[in-house]
N, C-alpha and C positions, 0 to 999 in steps of 0.2 A: 890231930887225930892223922890217920894213915891212909895212904893212897894205895888200894889193894886191888890186885889182878885177879880176875875170876875166870877160871877155865872150867866149864861144865858143859857137857855135850846135850843135855837135856834142856831145852829153851825154858820150860815153865821152872824148873828148879832154878836155873840160872837167874831169872827174873826175881824170884823169891829171895834167893840168897842177897841179890843185888839190893833188893829192898831192906833186907835185915842189915846189911853193911851200912847203908845211908841212916837207918834208924838209930844205929849205934854211933853215929856221928862221923863214919869214915866216907871217904869218896872212892869210887870205883875207878880204878887206873885204865882198866879195859876190860872187856869181856870176850871170851873166845868160846867157840862151841867145836873147835877141832884143833889138831896138833899144829897145823901151819899157821893159823891166826894166833895160837897161844904162844909159839915161839916168836912170832913177829913182836907182840906186845911186850914179851919178857925181855926182848932184847932192846927195848925203847927206855929211855930215861923216864924217871918219875914213878917207879914202882917201888914201893915201901916194904910190901908183904904180898904173899899170894895164897889162894885157896885152889888147889888142883884136884879136879875129879881124877881118880886113879885111871880109869878106863875111858877112853874117848873112842867110842865106837868099837873099831877093831884095833885101835893104837893105844898104847900106854902113854901116859903123861911124863913118862920118865926123861925124854929129852928136854921137856921144858924144866923140869925139876933140875935137871943138870946144868941148864942155862943160867937158872935163878942161882944155884948153888955157886957156880964160878963167879957170879957178879956179888956173891955175899948177901943176897935178899933172902930173908927167912921165908918159908912156907910150909903148909900144911897140906896133907891129903885129905879129901873127903871120898868116902867109899861106904857103900851097903854092905860090904863083905869084910869090914873090920881091917886088920893087919894083913889079910891074905892078899897076895899080889904085890905088896909093897916092896920094892927093890931092895935087897939086901943093904947097899951101901946107904940107903935113906931111912932104915928101921927107926933111926933117932929122931925123926920129925913126927910132930903130933899128927893124928888121924882123927878126923871128925868122922863118926859113925853116922852115916845117912839112915833115917832122917834126923836131923839135929835141931836144937831149940836156939832161940835167939841167946839165951844163956851160954849155952854150949859154944856157939860162935864166938861170944864176947870172951869166955875164958881162953878159948884157944888163940884169939888174936892178941890177948893180954901176954900170954906166954910167948907168942912171936916177936911182940914189940918190946920185949924187956930190954 
């Protein structure tokens, strides 16, 4: 199974998604609630995939997406707004529409980890 970076600024949602990842048999490579910590974990070794909240407070998670893209690490965006706000260069990445189910997360990860 995969080691997944989880970037989500709402702590309760982050905890729920982390529990879902563990339930699916994955490990959480790290959790971040802001851009700075997300970039730090994304640059560390041991990340196989990532789920990125599109909007982190007043910041976009685009710099984290770029760091992951540069390293060849697959990622998906999680958003309550669908594809709205996804940077043009990352439109081909999966989007998890919040709120999502365990099955939705599992399908997304299967796509990322092909």
